[in-house]
N, C-alpha and C positions, 0 to 999 in steps of 0.2 A: 204882312198880308192881311187882307180883310176877307174873312171866311164866313159864309152863311150856311147853317145846317137847316134843312127842310125835310119834313116827313115824320119826325118824332112828335109825341104828344107834348113834350116839354121836359124841363128840368127844374129843380132837382127831381130825380127819379123816385116815384112812389111804387110803381110796378111797371113791368114790361122790359124785355131784354134790349130792345132798341134804345129805350130811354136811358137805361144804365150805360149802354155803349156810348151814347152821345154825351152823357154827363162826364164820364171818365175822360173821354177824348177831348172834349171842348175845354174842360178845366185845365188839362195839361198843356194844350196848345196855347191857351191864354197865359199860363205861367211861363211858357217858352218865348213869349214876346209877341204873339200874334193877336190880332183883334178878331174875336169870334162872336158871332151873332146867332143865337138859337131861337128859332120860331116856335112859339108855344101856343097851346089852346087854353082858353080861359077856364074851362071846367077842370083842367089838370094843374095848371100853374096860375096862382093868383094874378089877376090883371094888373094889380098895383105893384108887382115885383118886377123890377127892370134890370136887376143885376144879380148874378150868383157866382161867387168865388172868382170874380174877374171876368166872367162871361156876360155879354150883353143879351138880355132877353127881349124878344119882340113878340108881344101878345096880340094875336089877331083872332077874329071869330071863326067858328066852324059851324056847320049844320050838324048838331050832335045827335046823329042817328047811327045805327049799325053800319049802314052802307054808304053814308055821305060824309061822315065825320072826317076821315083821313083825306079824301080827295078834295073836299071843299076847302079845308084848311090849307092843303098844298096849293090849291089855285090862288087863294088870297095871298099866301106867302110868296108865291112865284111872281105875281104881279107887283107886289111891294118890292121884291128884290130887284126887279128890272130898273128901278129908279134909285138904287143905292150903289155906292162905289165899291162893290165887292169884286175881289179878284177870283174867288172860288165860290161856286154854289154847289153844295154837297147834299145830294138827295139820299135819304136813308129808306130803303125798302123798294120793292118792285112796284107797289101801288103808286106811291108818289112819283116814281120814275116815268109814269105816263106823261107827265108834263115837262120832262127834261128837255124836250125839243124847244120849248118856249124861249129860254135864255140862249139856246144855240142860234135861234133865228134873230131875236130882238136884242141880244146883248152879246154880240160875237167876240168882244175882247175879253169877256169873262170865261173862265174855264169851268166846265161842268163835270162833276164826279158823282158816281152813283155807287153806293154800297149795296150789294146783293146779300141780304141777310138770311133769306129763307125762300123756299119754293111755296109761297103762300097759297097758291091755288089748290094745294093738296089739303088744306084745312077744311074739315068737314062742315064748319059752320056756314060756309059760303054757298050761295045758289049758283046755277049754271052761268048766269050772266056775269056775276062778279068773278067767277073763275076764268071766264073768257077775258075779262078786263085785266085780270092779274097775269094771264098768259101774255097779253099784249104788253103789260108792264115789264115782264121779263125781257121781251124783245127790245123794248125801249131802253131798258137799263144797259143793254149791250150795244144798241145801235146809236144812241144819241149822246152818250157820255164821252168826253174826251178820254176818260179812264174809268173802267169798271173795277170795283174792288169786290172780291169774294171773301167771306169770313171763314170759309173752310176750304180745304183742298177738294172735298167732294163737290162743293158748289163751283169751284174753279174748273174742274173737269166738266161739269154740267154746262157751263157757259161755253167752253170750247167745243164740246160734242154737239150741243143742240143749236147754238147760235154762232159758232165759228168765231168767237171772241176770246182773246187772250186777256182774261181778267187777272189782276194782281192779287195774290193771296196775302191778306193782312187779317189775322184772326181777331176774334173777340179776346178780351182779357179780363183779369180780375185784379183788384188791388190786394196787396199782401199785407196782412196784419203783423206788426212787429211786437205787439204787446199781448200780455196774457188776457184772455177773455173769460169773464166769470159767468155765473148762471143766476144771479140774484133776480133779474127781471122775470125770467121765465118761471122761476120758482114762485115768485110773488103773484104773477098774473095768471099762470096756468097750472101751477103745481107740478111742473116737470122737473125731473132730476137728471143730472148729466149722465150721458151714455145709457139712458133708460127709456128711449123712445125711437121709433122709426119715423123718418121725416120725408115729406115730399113738398116741394115748393113750386107752384105753377098757377097760371091763370086756369080757371076751371072751364076749359073748352075741350071738346071731345078728342081732338087729335093729340092732346097731352097725355091721354091714356090713364087717367086717374081711376076710371072704372075697372081697368085690368088690375090695378094695384089693390083696390078694395076687395075685388073677388079673390085675389091671391091671399090677402091677409085673413079673410074670413075662414080660410081652410087651415090656418096655423093654430097651434096651441102655444101661446106666449103671454107673458105678463106685460110685455112692452107695448104701450099704446101706439097706434098709428096717428101721426100728427100731420094734417094736411093744411098747408098755408097757401092762401090765394082765394080769389073770388070770381064772380061772374064777369064776363066780357061780352055783354049782350047775349048771355047764354043761360038765362034763368031756368029754362026747362031742363038743361043738362045738370045744373046745380041741384035742382029738385030730385032728379033721377039718382044722383050720387047720395044725397041725404036719405032717400028711400032705401037704397042698397045698404046703407049703414045703420038704419033705424034700430035694428035689433042688437047692436053691438056698441056699448057705451065706451069701449076702448078706442073707437075711431072718432077722432076729434077734429072738427073743422074750426080753424082759428081765424079765417078771413085773411084779408091783406094785412101784412105786417111790414114794418120798415125800420130803418135806423138800428139802434142798439138792440132792440128786441129781436129783429131778424138776424142780426149778427150772432146773438146768443143761441138762437134756434139752430143755426147752421153749425156753430162751433161745438155744441154739446150733443149732437145727434149720435146715436149708436150706429145707425145705418141711414144713408141717404139713397132714395130710389128715384130714378128718372125713367118713367115708363112710356115716354113719348112715341107716337107713331111717325112723326115727322119733326125735323128740327133744321136749323141752319148751323149754328155752332152754339150749343146750349150753355148760356151764362150761369144758370143755376147749378148745373153739373160742375162747371169750373169753380164756382164758389165753394161747393162742398169739398172738392178736391183741394182747394187752397187752404182749408182748415184741417186737412189730413183725415177727412172722414172716410170711412168704408163706404163704397158706392156700388150700387147695382143699377144697370141701365139696359134698356132694350137694345137689340143688336142692329139698329139702323146704322148706316155708314157714318153719319155725323157723330153719333154717340161713341162708336168704336174709335173713330179718329181722335176724339177728345180724350177718351180714357187711355188709349195707347197700351192696353193690357194691364192697367193699374186698377182693376176692379172686376167685378163679375158682370157677365152679360146674360140676358135671357132672350128667348125667341120673341120677336115683336108680336104683340097682341095675344100672347099665350099666357093666360093667367096661371095655368098649371105649372108651366116651366118657371114662372116668376116665383110661385110658392115654394118650389124646390130650392131655388137659389136663396130665397129668404131664410128657409129652414137651415140651409148649410151655413149661411152667414151668422145666424144666431148661435149655431153649435160650434163655430170655429172663430171665436173672437180674436185669437192670436194671429191667424191667417189674415183676417180682415184688417187688423191693425197694420200689418205689413203692407197690404194694398194701399191703405190710407197714407202711410209715410211715403211710398213711391209716388202716389198721385200728387202729393204736395210738391215733391221735387220736380215732377213733370211740369206743373204749373209754373214754378220758378224758372224753369229752363225755356219754356215755349210761350207762355201766356202773360208776360209782364206788361202792364200798361205803359211803362216808361219806354220799352222797346217798340211797342205798337205805335205809340204817338210819334216817335222819331221816324218810323217808316212812313207814316202818313204825311208828316211834314215834308219829308224828302220827295214824296210823290207830288205834292202840291208844287214844290219848287221846280221840279222837272217840267211841269206842265206850263209854267208861266214864262213869258219872255223875260230876258235878262233885265230889261228896263223896269219891269214891275218889281224886281227883287233888289234893286240897287240900294234902297234906303230901308230895307227890312232888318230891324234888330232882332237877333235870335239869341236867347239865353239858354243855358244848359238846363234841361229838364231835371228837376230834383227827383230823388228816389222816394219821396214821401208818399 
């Protein structure tokens, strides 16, 4: 099969849940014998990079502004895709899904798939017009795709209840580390000690709730610093607001965007991971923390509760006071939190392995295609790596 992914910023992933999703899925599909093409934006993926771990990269321009970056790149990618011999065009996100009708009309032999990652219109950074467009994108994701994928059961129910569409549930996943992870890099770069800091990893946008976490932390008495990993996403005003909130507390540390081995060490050595989001699809950062057996605390939105499955603490969404109480409990009960962490890791192994998710996605593609398209497709077993 020839498969095109449209909607993501690019790969390899530097930041962004959709980008991590696309990287993990596309690399594994390529390893299974499929030809995968990922459309990238030049400000995210270098324009002279044409391949990544067996995946073909197609770099096209975008209008790099807050409101036009995603939709302009999706437009250019969609037009380009019309003239390529793709069997599957797979849109990621409800914003890009606005253009899913184009290949349905102009490339009818191709099959269109849309992954519904999140109810993006609830994000506070958008104005009323963008929220309206994203609402239309939700409808388009359900109306124009040959098959809609929901990354959580909560979103699957939403598609059914609101748009009368039976989306297929295929969750986000995380790669499982089989080796021991040290702490050399975070000691050298940030002076952090294993199990001696509280961690949050997030784009610094309001709906991620980092302001609730800072307010909760300010009311605690603890020697453990609060480490916040992530940066602005056209949200410099919000970042300034967070820095002002934390200005009187040197224990609150903003590390900016991190990736690779440094980010791995930050996850693997955290005493507590906190996910204070007000809205999510299926939070990859929470899954990552769980995969390392970290003790986790998350807001009680349905998507977080679905992900945790009782293997962590929850607090009332947008309630900094309740979050402070849960943090105080977690700090006072390390043995209990360690048990939560061990259970969380087992939950990830059982339900959120990328190898299983890739095979589910590949089978979905195969079901959509006519038999004639599949006759010459070589499929190798996906490795457990």
